[in-house]
C-alpha positions as CSV (number, residue, x, y, z in Angstrom):
1,M,-6.2,-11.6,-19.8
2,R,-3.0,-9.6,-20.7
3,W,0.0,-9.5,-18.1
4,I,1.2,-6.1,-16.9
5,R,5.1,-6.3,-15.9
6,R,5.4,-5.6,-12.3
7,E,8.6,-3.5,-11.5
8,L,9.2,-5.9,-8.6
9,E,10.2,-8.6,-10.5
10,A,13.6,-7.3,-11.0
11,E,14.1,-7.2,-7.2
12,L,12.5,-10.4,-6.7
13,R,15.0,-12.1,-9.1
14,G,17.9,-10.8,-7.7
15,A,16.8,-11.5,-4.0
16,A,16.3,-15.2,-5.1
17,R,20.1,-15.2,-6.2
18,S,21.1,-14.5,-2.4
19,F,18.1,-16.0,-0.2
20,P,17.0,-19.3,0.3
21,A,13.3,-17.7,0.5
22,L,11.2,-15.1,-0.6
23,V,8.1,-13.4,0.7
24,V,5.9,-11.5,-0.9
25,T,2.9,-9.7,1.2
26,G,0.2,-7.2,-0.3
27,P,-3.6,-6.9,-0.3
28,R,-5.8,-9.9,-1.7
29,R,-5.9,-9.5,-5.7
30,A,-3.1,-7.3,-5.9
31,G,-1.2,-9.6,-8.5
32,K,1.4,-11.8,-5.8
33,T,0.5,-15.0,-7.3
34,A,0.7,-13.6,-11.0
35,C,3.8,-11.7,-10.2
36,L,5.9,-14.8,-8.8
37,R,4.6,-17.3,-11.1
38,R,5.4,-15.1,-14.0
39,T,8.9,-14.3,-12.4
40,F,9.9,-17.8,-11.5
41,P,8.0,-19.9,-14.2
42,R,9.4,-23.1,-13.1
43,A,8.4,-23.4,-9.9
44,S,5.5,-25.6,-8.8
45,Y,2.5,-23.9,-7.1
46,H,0.6,-24.7,-4.2
47,L,-2.7,-22.8,-3.3
48,L,-2.8,-23.2,0.5
49,E,-6.5,-21.6,0.6
50,D,-7.8,-24.7,-1.4
51,P,-9.3,-26.9,1.2
52,D,-7.7,-30.2,0.3
53,V,-4.3,-28.5,0.0
54,R,-4.6,-26.9,3.3
55,A,-6.0,-30.0,5.3
56,R,-2.9,-32.1,3.6
57,A,-0.3,-29.5,4.4
58,G,-1.6,-29.0,7.9
59,A,-2.3,-32.8,8.9
60,D,1.5,-34.1,7.5
61,P,3.5,-30.7,7.1
62,R,6.8,-32.3,6.7
63,G,5.4,-34.9,4.2
64,F,3.8,-32.1,2.4
65,L,7.2,-30.2,1.9
66,E,8.8,-33.4,1.1
67,E,6.8,-33.7,-1.9
68,A,6.8,-30.3,-3.1
69,R,9.4,-29.9,-5.9
70,T,11.4,-27.2,-5.1
71,P,11.4,-24.1,-6.2
72,A,8.0,-23.7,-4.8
73,I,5.6,-21.1,-4.4
74,L,3.4,-21.4,-1.2
75,D,0.6,-19.4,-2.0
76,E,-1.3,-17.6,1.0
77,I,0.6,-19.5,3.8
78,Q,-0.9,-17.5,6.7
79,N,-3.4,-20.3,6.0
80,V,-1.1,-23.3,7.3
81,P,1.3,-21.0,9.4
82,A,2.6,-24.6,10.8
83,L,4.5,-25.0,7.4
84,L,6.8,-22.1,8.6
85,P,8.7,-24.2,11.0
86,Y,9.3,-27.0,8.7
87,V,10.5,-24.4,5.5
88,R,12.9,-23.2,7.9
89,T,14.4,-26.7,8.9
90,R,14.8,-27.4,5.3
91,I,16.6,-24.1,4.6
92,D,18.9,-24.9,7.5
93,S,19.8,-28.3,6.2
94,D,21.3,-26.6,2.8
95,P,21.4,-23.0,3.5
96,R,23.5,-22.3,0.5
97,R,20.5,-23.1,-1.9
98,H,19.2,-20.0,-2.8
99,G,15.5,-19.2,-4.2
100,R,14.0,-22.3,-3.5
101,W,10.7,-21.3,-1.3
102,F,8.6,-18.3,-2.3
103,L,5.5,-17.4,0.1
104,T,2.8,-15.0,-0.3
105,G,0.4,-13.8,2.3
106,S,-2.4,-11.3,2.2
107,Q,-2.4,-10.8,5.8
108,D,0.8,-9.1,6.9
109,F,0.0,-9.4,10.5
110,S,-0.2,-13.3,10.8
111,L,2.2,-13.7,8.2
112,M,5.1,-11.8,9.4
113,A,4.9,-12.7,13.1
114,G,5.5,-16.2,11.8
115,V,8.6,-15.2,9.3
116,T,10.0,-12.9,12.3
117,E,9.9,-16.0,14.4
118,S,10.6,-18.9,12.1
119,M,13.0,-17.5,9.2
120,A,14.9,-14.4,10.5
121,G,17.9,-13.8,8.0
122,R,16.6,-16.7,5.7
123,A,13.9,-15.0,4.0
124,A,14.1,-11.7,2.0
125,V,10.2,-9.6,2.5
126,F,8.8,-7.4,0.0
127,H,5.5,-6.0,-0.4
128,L,3.5,-5.9,-3.6
129,P,0.8,-3.3,-3.8
130,P,-1.7,-2.6,-6.5
131,L,-0.6,-1.4,-9.7
132,S,1.2,2.0,-10.1
133,F,1.0,4.7,-12.5
134,R,4.4,3.5,-14.0
135,E,3.0,-0.1,-14.7
136,A,-0.4,0.5,-15.7
137,G,0.8,3.4,-17.8
138,T,-2.3,5.4,-16.9
139,W,-4.0,6.5,-13.8
140,D,-7.9,7.2,-12.9
141,L,-9.0,7.8,-9.5
142,L,-12.4,6.0,-9.9
143,R,-10.7,2.6,-10.8
144,G,-7.5,2.7,-8.8
145,G,-4.9,0.1,-9.5
146,F,-6.1,-3.3,-8.8
147,P,-4.8,-5.7,-12.1
148,E,-8.5,-7.0,-12.8
149,V,-9.9,-3.3,-12.8
150,V,-7.5,-1.8,-14.7
151,L,-7.5,-4.6,-17.1
152,E,-11.5,-4.5,-17.0
153,P,-12.5,-1.2,-16.3
154,S,-16.4,-1.8,-17.1
155,R,-16.5,-4.6,-14.5
156,S,-15.0,-2.1,-11.7
157,R,-18.4,-1.6,-9.8
158,A,-19.3,-5.0,-9.6
159,W,-15.9,-6.3,-8.8
160,F,-15.3,-3.7,-5.8
161,R,-18.9,-4.9,-4.6
162,S,-17.5,-8.6,-4.6
163,Y,-14.2,-7.4,-3.0
164,V,-15.7,-5.6,-0.2
165,Q,-17.9,-9.1,0.4
166,T,-15.6,-11.4,0.3
167,Y,-13.0,-9.2,2.4
168,L,-16.0,-8.9,4.9
169,E,-16.6,-12.5,4.6
170,R,-13.1,-13.9,4.9
171,D,-10.1,-11.8,5.9
172,V,-11.9,-9.8,8.5
173,R,-13.5,-12.9,10.4
174,A,-10.3,-14.8,10.2
175,V,-8.5,-12.2,12.2
176,T,-11.3,-10.2,14.7
177,A,-14.4,-11.2,16.1
178,V,-16.8,-8.9,14.1
179,K,-20.4,-9.8,15.6
180,D,-22.0,-7.1,13.4
181,L,-20.7,-6.9,9.9
182,G,-23.4,-4.4,9.1
183,T,-21.6,-2.0,11.7
184,F,-18.3,-3.1,10.1
185,R,-19.5,-2.3,6.9
186,R,-20.6,1.4,8.0
187,F,-17.1,1.6,9.7
188,L,-15.6,1.1,6.1
189,G,-17.7,4.0,4.8
190,L,-17.1,6.1,7.6
191,A,-13.2,5.7,7.5
192,A,-13.4,6.2,3.9
193,A,-15.4,9.8,4.5
194,R,-12.2,10.5,7.1
195,N,-9.5,9.6,4.3
196,G,-6.7,12.3,4.3
197,Q,-7.8,13.8,7.7
198,I,-6.2,13.0,11.0
199,R,-7.3,9.7,12.7
200,N,-9.4,10.3,15.2
201,K,-10.4,6.7,16.8
202,S,-13.2,8.7,18.9
203,D,-14.6,10.5,16.3
204,L,-15.1,7.0,14.5
205,A,-16.5,5.2,17.6
206,A,-19.1,7.4,18.4
207,P,-21.4,7.2,15.4
208,L,-21.1,3.6,15.5
209,G,-21.8,2.8,18.9
210,V,-18.8,0.8,19.6
211,S,-15.7,1.2,21.4
212,V,-12.4,2.7,20.8
213,P,-10.5,-0.4,21.3
214,T,-12.7,-2.0,18.6
215,I,-12.3,0.9,16.1
216,T,-8.4,0.2,16.7
217,Q,-8.7,-3.2,16.3
218,W,-10.7,-2.7,12.9
219,L,-8.0,0.1,11.5
220,N,-5.5,-2.5,12.4
221,V,-6.9,-4.9,10.1
222,L,-7.0,-2.5,7.4
223,E,-3.9,-1.4,7.9
224,T,-2.2,-4.8,8.2
225,S,-4.2,-6.0,5.2
226,G,-2.9,-3.0,3.0
227,L,-6.0,-1.3,2.2
228,V,-5.2,1.7,4.3
229,Q,-1.8,3.3,5.5
230,I,-1.0,5.2,8.7
231,V,0.9,8.5,7.5
232,P,2.7,9.8,10.5
233,P,3.8,13.6,11.3
234,Y,7.0,14.9,10.7
235,F,8.9,16.4,13.3
236,E,12.7,16.3,12.7
237,N,14.7,19.6,12.3
238,F,11.3,21.3,13.2
239,A,9.7,23.0,16.2
240,K,8.2,20.9,18.6
241,R,4.5,22.6,18.4
242,I,3.3,20.4,15.7
243,V,0.5,18.1,15.3
244,K,1.5,14.5,16.7
245,S,-1.6,12.4,15.5
246,P,-1.1,10.7,12.1
247,K,-3.2,11.0,8.9
248,L,-5.5,8.0,7.6
249,Y,-5.2,7.5,3.7
250,W,-7.1,4.3,1.8
251,T,-4.5,2.7,-0.5
252,D,-6.4,2.4,-3.7
253,T,-8.8,5.1,-4.9
254,G,-10.7,2.7,-6.7
255,L,-12.0,1.2,-3.6
256,L,-12.0,4.5,-1.6
257,S,-14.3,5.6,-4.7
258,F,-16.7,3.0,-4.3
259,L,-16.9,3.0,-0.4
260,L,-17.8,7.0,-0.7
261,G,-20.4,5.8,-3.6
262,F,-19.1,7.8,-6.5
263,E,-20.2,6.1,-9.9
264,S,-18.5,8.9,-12.2
265,L,-15.6,11.0,-12.1
266,A,-17.6,14.0,-12.6
267,A,-19.6,13.4,-9.4
268,L,-16.3,13.0,-7.4
269,E,-15.0,16.1,-9.1
270,G,-17.8,17.9,-7.8
271,S,-18.0,16.5,-4.1
272,A,-15.7,18.0,-1.1
273,F,-14.1,14.5,-1.5
274,I,-11.8,14.9,-4.6
275,G,-9.1,17.1,-2.8
276,G,-8.8,14.1,-0.1
277,V,-9.0,11.3,-3.0
278,F,-6.4,13.2,-5.0
279,E,-4.1,13.2,-1.9
280,A,-4.8,9.5,-1.4
281,F,-3.7,8.6,-5.1
282,L,-0.5,10.4,-4.6
283,A,0.5,9.2,-1.0
284,S,-0.3,5.6,-2.5
285,E,2.3,6.4,-5.5
286,I,4.9,7.2,-3.6
287,G,4.4,4.1,-1.4
288,K,4.0,2.2,-4.3
289,N,6.9,3.4,-5.8
290,Q,9.2,2.7,-2.8
291,A,8.0,-0.7,-2.2
292,N,9.0,-1.6,-6.0
293,E,12.2,-0.5,-5.4
294,G,12.5,-2.9,-2.4
295,R,12.4,-0.3,0.2
296,T,10.3,0.6,3.2
297,R,7.6,2.7,2.8
298,E,8.5,6.1,4.3
299,I,6.2,9.1,4.2
300,Y,5.4,11.9,6.5
301,F,3.2,14.9,6.5
302,F,3.5,18.2,8.3
303,R,1.3,20.5,10.4
304,D,1.9,23.0,13.0
305,H,-0.2,24.5,16.0
306,Q,-0.2,27.9,13.8
307,G,-1.6,26.3,10.6
308,L,1.5,25.8,8.7
309,E,1.0,22.7,6.7
310,V,2.5,20.4,3.6
311,D,0.7,17.3,2.4
312,F,3.9,15.1,2.4
313,V,7.4,15.0,3.3
314,V,9.5,12.1,1.6
315,P,12.8,11.4,2.5
316,G,15.1,10.7,-0.4
317,R,17.6,7.8,-1.3
318,D,20.3,10.3,-1.3
319,G,19.1,11.5,2.2
320,G,17.6,14.4,1.2
321,L,14.0,15.5,1.6
322,G,11.0,16.2,-0.6
323,F,8.0,18.2,0.2
324,V,4.9,17.8,-1.8
325,E,1.9,19.6,-1.9
326,T,-1.1,18.6,-3.8
327,K,-3.6,20.5,-5.7
328,W,-6.4,19.1,-7.8
329,S,-6.5,22.0,-10.3
330,R,-4.5,22.4,-13.8
331,T,-2.8,25.6,-12.9
332,V,-1.2,26.7,-9.6
333,G,0.2,29.8,-8.4
334,P,2.7,30.7,-5.8
335,D,0.0,30.5,-3.1
336,A,0.3,26.9,-3.6
337,A,3.8,26.8,-2.5
338,R,3.6,29.0,0.5
339,G,3.7,26.0,3.2
340,I,6.9,24.5,1.5
341,A,8.5,27.8,0.9
342,A,8.3,28.7,4.5
343,L,9.6,25.2,5.7
344,L,12.4,25.0,3.4
345,P,14.7,27.4,5.2
346,R,14.0,25.3,8.5
347,V,15.9,22.3,7.4
348,K,19.4,22.0,8.5
349,G,22.0,19.7,7.2
350,R,20.2,18.0,4.5
351,R,19.4,18.8,1.0
352,A,15.8,19.6,0.3
353,R,13.2,20.4,-2.4
354,G,9.4,21.4,-3.0
355,I,7.3,20.1,-5.7
356,V,3.5,21.1,-5.9
357,V,1.9,18.4,-8.0
358,H,-1.1,19.3,-9.8
359,R,-3.5,17.7,-12.9
360,G,-2.0,20.1,-15.7
361,T,-2.3,18.7,-18.9
362,P,0.0,16.1,-20.0
363,G,2.9,16.8,-22.7
364,T,1.8,20.7,-22.7
365,T,2.4,22.2,-19.1
366,P,6.2,22.4,-18.3
367,A,7.5,22.8,-14.7
368,T,7.1,25.8,-13.3
369,A,9.2,27.4,-10.7
370,L,6.9,28.8,-7.7
371,A,9.1,29.8,-5.4
372,P,13.0,29.3,-4.5
373,G,13.7,25.5,-4.5
374,V,9.8,24.8,-5.1
375,K,8.5,24.0,-8.7
376,A,5.1,23.2,-9.9
377,L,4.9,19.5,-12.0
378,T,2.3,17.7,-13.5
379,V,1.0,14.3,-12.3
380,E,2.4,12.0,-14.9
381,T,5.9,14.3,-14.6
382,F,6.0,13.8,-10.8
383,L,5.6,10.0,-11.4
384,R,7.7,9.4,-13.9
385,G,10.4,10.6,-11.6
386,G,10.6,14.5,-12.9
């Protein structure tokens, strides 16, 4: 299988020159292991999901690390959290030696708890999402960005079916007491149907006959596993009469489309879900580009009680604000920019601009001004930094 270069590689190489350890988190099958092994080809490799390796590392963590040739990749370290204090000890014994330990984890909650406690200041932490548009060179709402699906799209249905089964049987049961996998599977479908909407835990709990605390726990599992992202409302500089609950978005539109039951783009386009799936795609791409630049994901939405709404508010690296509206259409008019145009004058003390992202026709649809400070861009132009 061919390799797709990851934008995070340069950030990882730079961090390895300054930190003794690197930690790379992200969803299962996002490409963490391949990225690290390609970026650091001389590093020894240790898969801590392997039962024999896990047993040996758990029984004698000190001896295991003494035998590991550094630099070393410790893959899926959440399976042997007892290793972390010993890694810290080895780092502290020679703190000036950088780029020695590369750790991966698919479950940010357990891994990050250990990193925070054991290696604060000793490790640079990164998040590797599935492939972005810039990495894959294309986008497909039905396939998403998981590398194996992008490289072999004909296998996508079987791949997602296996992914969901593996996720249910392994990750979910590892971190939460799910007594009825059938109910959890229905929860996944219901959460997919609520993609792009204000998160309402009671609305999710009632049809399933489970408690709100259970829904809270399950949503936390999805979020910390990197499968959904919670987009909070933006309130700075604006009136206080705004919606205060966050929105729920799935981070991979391929998985989302699978959970919604769509097998063709035509079926998805003809459904009421297409707008939300398109929003999820752009929310995910914005987060991916931030992660690939080594930044914390920072994306918001705006909605007030008078009905004024903008899909996304994105702080820029220069301190400015970007207002982004998404439209699943090939052409857009001034009406598409109405929310952004109303908000721009309210921004005080910061540079702000507005963008309406639409499908357009690559290479033939130029950037179009819709209102002062607002322009329309095609998906490709927007994602390439236009």
